[in-house]
N, CA, C and O atoms as a GROMACS GRO file, in nm:
protein
  448
    1MET      N    1  -0.612   2.498  -0.996
    1MET     CA    2  -0.583   2.433  -0.915
    1MET      C    3  -0.717   2.305  -0.904
    1MET      O    4  -0.839   2.314  -0.919
    2ALA      N    5  -0.631   2.196  -0.872
    2ALA     CA    6  -0.720   2.069  -0.909
    2ALA      C    7  -0.816   2.050  -0.770
    2ALA      O    8  -0.742   2.064  -0.673
    3GLU      N    9  -0.924   2.029  -0.738
    3GLU     CA   10  -0.996   1.979  -0.639
    3GLU      C   11  -0.939   1.812  -0.557
    3GLU      O   12  -0.889   1.708  -0.599
    4PRO      N   13  -0.977   1.857  -0.443
    4PRO     CA   14  -0.914   1.758  -0.323
    4PRO      C   15  -0.992   1.614  -0.397
    4PRO      O   16  -1.099   1.598  -0.456
    5PHE      N   17  -0.890   1.531  -0.363
    5PHE     CA   18  -0.958   1.400  -0.398
    5PHE      C   19  -1.088   1.348  -0.255
    5PHE      O   20  -1.074   1.336  -0.134
    6ASP      N   21  -1.172   1.335  -0.319
    6ASP     CA   22  -1.285   1.267  -0.225
    6ASP      C   23  -1.307   1.132  -0.210
    6ASP      O   24  -1.381   1.057  -0.273
    7MET      N   25  -1.229   1.109  -0.112
    7MET     CA   26  -1.229   0.936  -0.065
    7MET      C   27  -1.407   0.890  -0.040
    7MET      O   28  -1.449   0.781  -0.080
    8ASN      N   29  -1.472   0.962   0.011
    8ASN     CA   30  -1.623   0.911   0.029
    8ASN      C   31  -1.700   0.909  -0.097
    8ASN      O   32  -1.803   0.842  -0.109
    9GLN      N   33  -1.662   0.965  -0.168
    9GLN     CA   34  -1.701   0.972  -0.346
    9GLN      C   35  -1.660   0.836  -0.435
    9GLN      O   36  -1.714   0.787  -0.534
   10LEU      N   37  -1.566   0.802  -0.375
   10LEU     CA   38  -1.491   0.669  -0.439
   10LEU      C   39  -1.538   0.564  -0.373
   10LEU      O   40  -1.574   0.459  -0.426
   11PHE      N   41  -1.539   0.599  -0.218
   11PHE     CA   42  -1.618   0.443  -0.148
   11PHE      C   43  -1.769   0.439  -0.227
   11PHE      O   44  -1.803   0.323  -0.248
   12ARG      N   45  -1.867   0.541  -0.275
   12ARG     CA   46  -1.978   0.504  -0.258
   12ARG      C   47  -1.964   0.460  -0.435
   12ARG      O   48  -2.023   0.358  -0.471
   13GLN      N   49  -1.888   0.539  -0.533
   13GLN     CA   50  -1.897   0.458  -0.655
   13GLN      C   51  -1.862   0.287  -0.652
   13GLN      O   52  -1.927   0.206  -0.717
   14ILE      N   53  -1.767   0.258  -0.578
   14ILE     CA   54  -1.698   0.118  -0.538
   14ILE      C   55  -1.842   0.018  -0.493
   14ILE      O   56  -1.866  -0.095  -0.536
   15GLN      N   57  -1.926   0.102  -0.393
   15GLN     CA   58  -2.030   0.022  -0.341
   15GLN      C   59  -2.149   0.008  -0.465
   15GLN      O   60  -2.216  -0.095  -0.481
   16GLU      N   61  -2.159   0.104  -0.531
   16GLU     CA   62  -2.274   0.106  -0.625
   16GLU      C   63  -2.197  -0.004  -0.775
   16GLU      O   64  -2.259  -0.065  -0.862
   17LEU      N   65  -2.088   0.002  -0.760
   17LEU     CA   66  -2.017  -0.101  -0.884
   17LEU      C   67  -2.083  -0.225  -0.830
   17LEU      O   68  -2.157  -0.291  -0.903
   18GLY      N   69  -2.050  -0.270  -0.665
   18GLY     CA   70  -2.058  -0.384  -0.630
   18GLY      C   71  -2.211  -0.438  -0.654
   18GLY      O   72  -2.246  -0.547  -0.700
   19GLY      N   73  -2.300  -0.319  -0.607
   19GLY     CA   74  -2.460  -0.357  -0.623
   19GLY      C   75  -2.452  -0.398  -0.787
   19GLY      O   76  -2.532  -0.490  -0.806
   20LYS      N   77  -2.409  -0.376  -0.863
   20LYS     CA   78  -2.424  -0.357  -0.993
   20LYS      C   79  -2.353  -0.521  -1.010
   20LYS      O   80  -2.418  -0.609  -1.066
   21MET      N   81  -2.236  -0.541  -0.963
   21MET     CA   82  -2.207  -0.697  -1.004
   21MET      C   83  -2.296  -0.781  -0.962
   21MET      O   84  -2.322  -0.879  -1.031
   22LYS      N   85  -2.370  -0.756  -0.823
   22LYS     CA   86  -2.446  -0.870  -0.777
   22LYS      C   87  -2.578  -0.888  -0.850
   22LYS      O   88  -2.637  -0.996  -0.844
   23THR      N   89  -2.626  -0.789  -0.917
   23THR     CA   90  -2.716  -0.778  -0.988
   23THR      C   91  -2.718  -0.877  -1.138
   23THR      O   92  -2.807  -0.941  -1.194
   24VAL      N   93  -2.584  -0.854  -1.164
   24VAL     CA   94  -2.571  -0.940  -1.306
   24VAL      C   95  -2.510  -1.065  -1.267
   24VAL      O   96  -2.515  -1.153  -1.352
   25GLN      N   97  -2.468  -1.085  -1.183
   25GLN     CA   98  -2.451  -1.224  -1.110
   25GLN      C   99  -2.562  -1.286  -1.133
   25GLN      O  100  -2.557  -1.392  -1.195
   26GLU      N  101  -2.694  -1.234  -1.086
   26GLU     CA  102  -2.808  -1.300  -1.070
   26GLU      C  103  -2.907  -1.299  -1.178
   26GLU      O  104  -3.026  -1.329  -1.172
   27THR      N  105  -2.845  -1.264  -1.265
   27THR     CA  106  -2.902  -1.217  -1.369
   27THR      C  107  -2.848  -1.341  -1.466
   27THR      O  108  -2.920  -1.430  -1.510
   28LEU      N  109  -2.702  -1.326  -1.492
   28LEU     CA  110  -2.636  -1.457  -1.547
   28LEU      C  111  -2.668  -1.547  -1.493
   28LEU      O  112  -2.652  -1.633  -1.580
   29ARG      N  113  -2.703  -1.596  -1.412
   29ARG     CA  114  -2.720  -1.734  -1.330
   29ARG      C  115  -2.839  -1.805  -1.384
   29ARG      O  116  -2.860  -1.926  -1.370
   30HIS      N  117  -2.927  -1.706  -1.457
   30HIS     CA  118  -3.036  -1.760  -1.559
   30HIS      C  119  -3.008  -1.739  -1.674
   30HIS      O  120  -3.109  -1.754  -1.742
   31ARG      N  121  -2.911  -1.708  -1.742
   31ARG     CA  122  -2.902  -1.684  -1.903
   31ARG      C  123  -2.812  -1.782  -1.945
   31ARG      O  124  -2.718  -1.794  -1.867
   32THR      N  125  -2.809  -1.870  -2.059
   32THR     CA  126  -2.729  -1.962  -2.098
   32THR      C  127  -2.712  -1.924  -2.236
   32THR      O  128  -2.767  -1.829  -2.292
   33ALA      N  129  -2.622  -2.017  -2.292
   33ALA     CA  130  -2.535  -2.011  -2.416
   33ALA      C  131  -2.541  -2.159  -2.462
   33ALA      O  132  -2.533  -2.249  -2.379
   34GLU      N  133  -2.557  -2.190  -2.620
   34GLU     CA  134  -2.535  -2.293  -2.620
   34GLU      C  135  -2.478  -2.319  -2.748
   34GLU      O  136  -2.484  -2.232  -2.835
   35ALA      N  137  -2.424  -2.429  -2.769
   35ALA     CA  138  -2.352  -2.449  -2.918
   35ALA      C  139  -2.381  -2.589  -2.951
   35ALA      O  140  -2.388  -2.685  -2.874
   36THR      N  141  -2.399  -2.586  -3.099
   36THR     CA  142  -2.450  -2.719  -3.153
   36THR      C  143  -2.305  -2.771  -3.261
   36THR      O  144  -2.247  -2.683  -3.326
   37VAL      N  145  -2.260  -2.911  -3.270
   37VAL     CA  146  -2.186  -2.911  -3.341
   37VAL      C  147  -2.237  -3.056  -3.415
   37VAL      O  148  -2.348  -3.107  -3.400
   38GLY      N  149  -2.113  -3.112  -3.506
   38GLY     CA  150  -2.154  -3.191  -3.596
   38GLY      C  151  -2.294  -3.232  -3.676
   38GLY      O  152  -2.339  -3.347  -3.680
   39GLY      N  153  -2.355  -3.113  -3.741
   39GLY     CA  154  -2.459  -3.106  -3.775
   39GLY      C  155  -2.607  -3.105  -3.694
   39GLY      O  156  -2.720  -3.118  -3.741
   40GLY      N  157  -2.562  -3.085  -3.549
   40GLY     CA  158  -2.686  -3.141  -3.476
   40GLY      C  159  -2.652  -3.264  -3.361
   40GLY      O  160  -2.707  -3.327  -3.270
   41MET      N  161  -2.560  -3.254  -3.412
   41MET     CA  162  -2.561  -3.443  -3.331
   41MET      C  163  -2.525  -3.414  -3.184
   41MET      O  164  -2.528  -3.511  -3.109
   42VAL      N  165  -2.491  -3.294  -3.132
   42VAL     CA  166  -2.394  -3.247  -3.022
   42VAL      C  167  -2.451  -3.175  -2.970
   42VAL      O  168  -2.483  -3.099  -3.061
   43ARG      N  169  -2.490  -3.141  -2.889
   43ARG     CA  170  -2.544  -2.985  -2.811
   43ARG      C  171  -2.507  -2.988  -2.666
   43ARG      O  172  -2.532  -3.078  -2.586
   44ALA      N  173  -2.431  -2.854  -2.641
   44ALA     CA  174  -2.391  -2.821  -2.529
   44ALA      C  175  -2.448  -2.692  -2.448
   44ALA      O  176  -2.473  -2.585  -2.502
   45VAL      N  177  -2.460  -2.711  -2.351
   45VAL     CA  178  -2.530  -2.548  -2.274
   45VAL      C  179  -2.488  -2.534  -2.156
   45VAL      O  180  -2.491  -2.614  -2.063
   46VAL      N  181  -2.420  -2.360  -2.165
   46VAL     CA  182  -2.347  -2.336  -2.044
   46VAL      C  183  -2.397  -2.223  -1.988
   46VAL      O  184  -2.424  -2.126  -2.058
   47ASN      N  185  -2.418  -2.225  -1.822
   47ASN     CA  186  -2.501  -2.086  -1.807
   47ASN      C  187  -2.407  -1.986  -1.790
   47ASN      O  188  -2.285  -1.990  -1.810
   48GLY      N  189  -2.487  -1.884  -1.746
   48GLY     CA  190  -2.384  -1.741  -1.704
   48GLY      C  191  -2.276  -1.709  -1.609
   48GLY      O  192  -2.211  -1.605  -1.595
   49LYS      N  193  -2.271  -1.875  -1.517
   49LYS     CA  194  -2.164  -1.862  -1.404
   49LYS      C  195  -2.060  -1.945  -1.470
   49LYS      O  196  -1.985  -1.981  -1.379
   50LEU      N  197  -2.011  -2.000  -1.602
   50LEU     CA  198  -1.957  -2.064  -1.690
   50LEU      C  199  -1.968  -2.229  -1.655
   50LEU      O  200  -1.875  -2.308  -1.670
   51GLU      N  201  -2.106  -2.262  -1.602
   51GLU     CA  202  -2.100  -2.416  -1.569
   51GLU      C  203  -2.194  -2.452  -1.686
   51GLU      O  204  -2.291  -2.399  -1.740
   52LEU      N  205  -2.092  -2.616  -1.707
   52LEU     CA  206  -2.200  -2.642  -1.832
   52LEU      C  207  -2.331  -2.712  -1.765
   52LEU      O  208  -2.323  -2.781  -1.664
   53VAL      N  209  -2.428  -2.691  -1.820
   53VAL     CA  210  -2.553  -2.743  -1.785
   53VAL      C  211  -2.609  -2.841  -1.799
   53VAL      O  212  -2.667  -2.904  -1.710
   54SER      N  213  -2.598  -2.872  -1.921
   54SER     CA  214  -2.666  -3.014  -2.033
   54SER      C  215  -2.553  -2.994  -2.125
   54SER      O  216  -2.475  -2.900  -2.136
   55ILE      N  217  -2.566  -3.143  -2.208
   55ILE     CA  218  -2.551  -3.212  -2.283
   55ILE      C  219  -2.640  -3.334  -2.378
   55ILE      O  220  -2.683  -3.444  -2.343
   56GLU      N  221  -2.644  -3.276  -2.484
   56GLU     CA  222  -2.718  -3.371  -2.564
   56GLU      C  223  -2.672  -3.436  -2.668
   56GLU      O  224  -2.634  -3.359  -2.756
   57ILE      N  225  -2.660  -3.555  -2.694
   57ILE     CA  226  -2.606  -3.649  -2.806
   57ILE      C  227  -2.690  -3.741  -2.873
   57ILE      O  228  -2.738  -3.834  -2.809
   58ASP      N  229  -2.715  -3.727  -3.002
   58ASP     CA  230  -2.833  -3.762  -3.100
   58ASP      C  231  -2.759  -3.930  -3.080
   58ASP      O  232  -2.643  -3.966  -3.097
   59PRO      N  233  -2.883  -4.009  -3.036
   59PRO     CA  234  -2.822  -4.162  -3.056
   59PRO      C  235  -2.722  -4.191  -3.227
   59PRO      O  236  -2.634  -4.276  -3.246
   60GLN      N  237  -2.765  -4.110  -3.305
   60GLN     CA  238  -2.671  -4.112  -3.421
   60GLN      C  239  -2.536  -4.154  -3.406
   60GLN      O  240  -2.471  -4.244  -3.460
   61ALA      N  241  -2.502  -4.039  -3.292
   61ALA     CA  242  -2.353  -4.041  -3.324
   61ALA      C  243  -2.278  -4.099  -3.254
   61ALA      O  244  -2.157  -4.074  -3.253
   62VAL      N  245  -2.338  -4.198  -3.171
   62VAL     CA  246  -2.300  -4.268  -3.074
   62VAL      C  247  -2.272  -4.406  -3.190
   62VAL      O  248  -2.361  -4.483  -3.229
   63ASP      N  249  -2.138  -4.411  -3.228
   63ASP     CA  250  -2.086  -4.544  -3.288
   63ASP      C  251  -1.959  -4.613  -3.177
   63ASP      O  252  -1.884  -4.533  -3.121
   64ALA      N  253  -1.947  -4.732  -3.158
   64ALA     CA  254  -1.850  -4.776  -3.086
   64ALA      C  255  -1.722  -4.778  -3.152
   64ALA      O  256  -1.611  -4.752  -3.105
   65ARG      N  257  -1.761  -4.822  -3.299
   65ARG     CA  258  -1.600  -4.809  -3.342
   65ARG      C  259  -1.556  -4.684  -3.401
   65ARG      O  260  -1.464  -4.678  -3.482
   66ASP      N  261  -1.622  -4.583  -3.360
   66ASP     CA  262  -1.580  -4.419  -3.375
   66ASP      C  263  -1.586  -4.322  -3.254
   66ASP      O  264  -1.634  -4.210  -3.272
   67VAL      N  265  -1.538  -4.359  -3.125
   67VAL     CA  266  -1.571  -4.278  -2.977
   67VAL      C  267  -1.478  -4.192  -2.998
   67VAL      O  268  -1.494  -4.098  -2.920
   68GLU      N  269  -1.381  -4.176  -3.072
   68GLU     CA  270  -1.268  -4.059  -3.071
   68GLU      C  271  -1.343  -3.933  -3.155
   68GLU      O  272  -1.307  -3.818  -3.130
   69MET      N  273  -1.441  -3.956  -3.250
   69MET     CA  274  -1.518  -3.859  -3.346
   69MET      C  275  -1.611  -3.837  -3.218
   69MET      O  276  -1.588  -3.725  -3.171
   70LEU      N  277  -1.715  -3.910  -3.142
   70LEU     CA  278  -1.812  -3.862  -3.050
   70LEU      C  279  -1.693  -3.758  -2.948
   70LEU      O  280  -1.708  -3.636  -2.938
   71GLN      N  281  -1.616  -3.810  -2.902
   71GLN     CA  282  -1.541  -3.709  -2.771
   71GLN      C  283  -1.504  -3.582  -2.848
   71GLN      O  284  -1.523  -3.472  -2.798
   72ASP      N  285  -1.444  -3.601  -2.989
   72ASP     CA  286  -1.404  -3.483  -3.034
   72ASP      C  287  -1.528  -3.346  -3.042
   72ASP      O  288  -1.535  -3.224  -3.027
   73LEU      N  289  -1.598  -3.446  -3.071
   73LEU     CA  290  -1.764  -3.311  -3.101
   73LEU      C  291  -1.801  -3.300  -2.956
   73LEU      O  292  -1.844  -3.186  -2.936
   74VAL      N  293  -1.801  -3.362  -2.864
   74VAL     CA  294  -1.825  -3.331  -2.721
   74VAL      C  295  -1.750  -3.230  -2.646
   74VAL      O  296  -1.789  -3.163  -2.551
   75VAL      N  297  -1.642  -3.232  -2.700
   75VAL     CA  298  -1.541  -3.121  -2.638
   75VAL      C  299  -1.542  -2.987  -2.736
   75VAL      O  300  -1.510  -2.872  -2.706
   76ALA      N  301  -1.585  -3.036  -2.856
   76ALA     CA  302  -1.547  -2.875  -2.973
   76ALA      C  303  -1.718  -2.837  -2.908
   76ALA      O  304  -1.727  -2.716  -2.887
   77ALA      N  305  -1.868  -2.925  -2.870
   77ALA     CA  306  -1.940  -2.812  -2.847
   77ALA      C  307  -1.946  -2.761  -2.724
   77ALA      O  308  -2.012  -2.658  -2.707
   78VAL      N  309  -1.868  -2.835  -2.593
   78VAL     CA  310  -1.873  -2.756  -2.454
   78VAL      C  311  -1.747  -2.656  -2.478
   78VAL      O  312  -1.731  -2.594  -2.373
   79ASN      N  313  -1.667  -2.621  -2.558
   79ASN     CA  314  -1.563  -2.524  -2.608
   79ASN      C  315  -1.647  -2.430  -2.628
   79ASN      O  316  -1.656  -2.326  -2.564
   80GLU      N  317  -1.733  -2.479  -2.751
   80GLU     CA  318  -1.765  -2.360  -2.823
   80GLU      C  319  -1.896  -2.260  -2.745
   80GLU      O  320  -1.908  -2.138  -2.755
   81ALA      N  321  -1.980  -2.351  -2.671
   81ALA     CA  322  -2.080  -2.317  -2.541
   81ALA      C  323  -2.003  -2.217  -2.446
   81ALA      O  324  -2.028  -2.097  -2.439
   82HIS      N  325  -1.902  -2.286  -2.374
   82HIS     CA  326  -1.841  -2.172  -2.314
   82HIS      C  327  -1.745  -2.048  -2.337
   82HIS      O  328  -1.704  -1.968  -2.252
   83ARG      N  329  -1.719  -2.054  -2.471
   83ARG     CA  330  -1.700  -1.915  -2.500
   83ARG      C  331  -1.779  -1.846  -2.545
   83ARG      O  332  -1.751  -1.728  -2.565
   84ARG      N  333  -1.923  -1.906  -2.580
   84ARG     CA  334  -2.033  -1.812  -2.571
   84ARG      C  335  -2.106  -1.776  -2.496
   84ARG      O  336  -2.204  -1.712  -2.533
   85ALA      N  337  -2.082  -1.810  -2.349
   85ALA     CA  338  -2.124  -1.810  -2.245
   85ALA      C  339  -2.028  -1.661  -2.172
   85ALA      O  340  -2.072  -1.557  -2.121
   86GLN      N  341  -1.870  -1.713  -2.196
   86GLN     CA  342  -1.834  -1.591  -2.167
   86GLN      C  343  -1.863  -1.455  -2.251
   86GLN      O  344  -1.876  -1.348  -2.192
   87ALA      N  345  -1.870  -1.462  -2.364
   87ALA     CA  346  -1.913  -1.340  -2.412
   87ALA      C  347  -2.048  -1.258  -2.375
   87ALA      O  348  -2.071  -1.138  -2.370
   88LEU      N  349  -2.128  -1.375  -2.350
   88LEU     CA  350  -2.247  -1.321  -2.276
   88LEU      C  351  -2.243  -1.264  -2.137
   88LEU      O  352  -2.338  -1.202  -2.089
   89VAL      N  353  -2.132  -1.287  -2.075
   89VAL     CA  354  -2.093  -1.245  -1.924
   89VAL      C  355  -2.034  -1.108  -1.929
   89VAL      O  356  -2.055  -1.028  -1.838
   90GLN      N  357  -1.931  -1.067  -2.073
   90GLN     CA  358  -1.856  -0.992  -2.104
   90GLN      C  359  -1.937  -0.857  -2.105
   90GLN      O  360  -1.906  -0.751  -2.050
   91GLU      N  361  -2.054  -0.887  -2.182
   91GLU     CA  362  -2.184  -0.831  -2.236
   91GLU      C  363  -2.270  -0.756  -2.162
   91GLU      O  364  -2.300  -0.636  -2.169
   92GLU      N  365  -2.314  -0.863  -2.073
   92GLU     CA  366  -2.398  -0.810  -1.929
   92GLU      C  367  -2.300  -0.735  -1.830
   92GLU      O  368  -2.350  -0.644  -1.764
   93LEU      N  369  -2.157  -0.767  -1.811
   93LEU     CA  370  -2.086  -0.703  -1.718
   93LEU      C  371  -2.067  -0.524  -1.808
   93LEU      O  372  -2.106  -0.424  -1.746
   94GLN      N  373  -2.023  -0.514  -1.910
   94GLN     CA  374  -2.038  -0.406  -2.016
   94GLN      C  375  -2.130  -0.306  -1.980
   94GLN      O  376  -2.116  -0.187  -1.954
   95GLN      N  377  -2.251  -0.401  -1.986
   95GLN     CA  378  -2.382  -0.307  -2.012
   95GLN      C  379  -2.375  -0.223  -1.835
   95GLN      O  380  -2.386  -0.106  -1.801
   96ALA      N  381  -2.359  -0.316  -1.777
   96ALA     CA  382  -2.391  -0.284  -1.610
   96ALA      C  383  -2.299  -0.184  -1.564
   96ALA      O  384  -2.341  -0.104  -1.480
   97THR      N  385  -2.163  -0.175  -1.612
   97THR     CA  386  -2.048  -0.108  -1.597
   97THR      C  387  -2.038  -0.002  -1.634
   97THR      O  388  -2.046   0.095  -1.558
   98GLY      N  389  -2.015   0.007  -1.771
   98GLY     CA  390  -2.021   0.100  -1.854
   98GLY      C  391  -1.893   0.106  -1.878
   98GLY      O  392  -1.852   0.212  -1.925
   99LEU      N  393  -1.784  -0.014  -1.850
   99LEU     CA  394  -1.649  -0.030  -1.864
   99LEU      C  395  -1.654  -0.061  -2.018
   99LEU      O  396  -1.759  -0.109  -2.060
  100PRO      N  397  -1.540  -0.036  -2.113
  100PRO     CA  398  -1.533  -0.118  -2.254
  100PRO      C  399  -1.469  -0.265  -2.189
  100PRO      O  400  -1.418  -0.277  -2.078
  101LEU      N  401  -1.487  -0.379  -2.298
  101LEU     CA  402  -1.486  -0.484  -2.277
  101LEU      C  403  -1.335  -0.550  -2.232
  101LEU      O  404  -1.315  -0.647  -2.160
  102GLY      N  405  -1.228  -0.456  -2.306
  102GLY     CA  406  -1.103  -0.469  -2.262
  102GLY      C  407  -1.069  -0.466  -2.078
  102GLY      O  408  -0.985  -0.535  -2.019
  103ALA      N  409  -1.150  -0.378  -2.026
  103ALA     CA  410  -1.124  -0.363  -1.911
  103ALA      C  411  -1.167  -0.449  -1.841
  103ALA      O  412  -1.118  -0.464  -1.729
  104LEU      N  413  -1.296  -0.553  -1.896
  104LEU     CA  414  -1.356  -0.655  -1.835
  104LEU      C  415  -1.285  -0.753  -1.818
  104LEU      O  416  -1.341  -0.846  -1.760
  105GLY      N  417  -1.134  -0.774  -1.859
  105GLY     CA  418  -1.076  -0.927  -1.869
  105GLY      C  419  -1.058  -1.006  -1.772
  105GLY      O  420  -1.069  -1.128  -1.760
  106GLY      N  421  -1.013  -0.872  -1.663
  106GLY     CA  422  -0.951  -0.917  -1.543
  106GLY      C  423  -1.028  -0.957  -1.478
  106GLY      O  424  -0.995  -1.066  -1.431
  107LEU      N  425  -1.184  -0.902  -1.426
  107LEU     CA  426  -1.301  -0.962  -1.390
  107LEU      C  427  -1.359  -1.114  -1.434
  107LEU      O  428  -1.452  -1.183  -1.393
  108LEU      N  429  -1.264  -1.129  -1.530
  108LEU     CA  430  -1.307  -1.292  -1.576
  108LEU      C  431  -1.203  -1.359  -1.565
  108LEU      O  432  -1.184  -1.454  -1.641
  109GLY      N  433  -1.124  -1.331  -1.482
  109GLY     CA  434  -1.031  -1.443  -1.491
  109GLY      C  435  -0.897  -1.416  -1.610
  109GLY      O  436  -0.813  -1.499  -1.644
  110GLY      N  437  -0.906  -1.328  -1.640
  110GLY     CA  438  -0.814  -1.344  -1.820
  110GLY      C  439  -0.856  -1.359  -1.906
  110GLY      O  440  -0.787  -1.366  -2.008
  111THR      N  441  -1.017  -1.373  -1.911
  111THR     CA  442  -1.038  -1.414  -2.010
  111THR      C  443  -1.118  -1.322  -2.100
  111THR      O  444  -1.219  -1.263  -2.061
  112GLN      N  445  -1.061  -1.312  -2.241
  112GLN     CA  446  -1.163  -1.202  -2.285
  112GLN      C  447  -1.182  -1.206  -2.434
  112GLN      O  448  -1.259  -1.127  -2.488
   0.00000   0.00000   0.00000
């Protein structure tokens, strides 16, 4: 015969998970991911809150005759840094919760 469901145990587990999530959020606030593109011409840094915190553009990348190339480099650097930050978030959440990465997609707004 199965044991009765323990609602108090479930609430304790939820509270514990909530505490772990707060710890992870605080840790991620101080962690960053970066990406460089164009042979180092553009560098983007995104924090663990998935916010763009800095962008550096080598002056040699600035060519008034080819603004489109610079725009493409900036977009590529930001997107790659954002992907790396998302991976960082997933790794931190997995370590804190013990849940498999696939289960964490919903916690990140559906990104995996």
